[in-house]
N, C-alpha and C positions, 0 to 999 in steps of 0.2 A: 448430485446437487444441483441443477439451473441456472443458467448465469443472473435473471431478478434475481431471482432469491439469494447467490452468494450475493448479488451487489446488494441490497438491501440489508446488510452487516456494515455497509461502509454510511456513515452519513457525515452531510453538509451543512450546518450552522455555522452563522458569522459569532456568535455569544462565545464557540465552541473552538481555539486552539487558531485563533485568527481569522476561522471560515476556511483551515485547511478538510483534506477530506480528512475522518477518523475514522478507528474500528468504533464505531457503535455500540454508545455508553462505556466508553471508554475516552482518556484525552491522547493517546498514540494516535501520532498519526503516521497517513499511507507511505509517505516516504520516510519516516523513520524506520518500521518495521521490513521496508524494501532493503531501507543501508544497513543494516542488523543482517539479512542476506547476501548480501553483495559486499560486506566483509566478515562473509564465512560460519555466523552461523547457522545450528540447521532451525526447523520451524520445529524440534522439540525442544531445541533452548531454546531458542521464545515463551515456549508456549506454558515453557519451566520456571518462567522467571517473570512472564506477569499471570496475577491467579488472572481469573478468570476469561485471559484470553484462548483460546483454542484454535487449532490448528485450521481449519472453518475456515476461522477469520483473517490466519496470514495467506492463505490461501483465493483470499476474497482480496488485498491486499493488493495483490500480483492480475487477477484477473482487473482488475477496477483501473489500475496502470495500464495495464494489455488494451482494454477499451479506448481506456486518454490516445492511447497514443495511435489508435486506428486511422483517422485520417490525416494524423501528423506528419507532412514533411519533414523529412530529416537534416537538418544545421546540425555540420560538423563544430565541432565547438575552437577545434584550431585550419585554420586553413593554411594549409601544406603547398611549398611554393616545389617544384619539380626547373 
């Protein structure tokens, strides 16, 4: 699947979830799906838990995050003193 087709699975609408990016046709936010992955859930577990969600939707969330961060400068959350 090409990037454009994958990103078409993500929707941003101010009337849905306060404008957060969501998987189209759901109220599942991209950040929620990413948090599930970050905390160890597998794609299969996520898809099993949420009816109508597909593995392609989960991969679209990852692609959306990657594209969003492409041109972002990294700012550490903590400043380490040496």
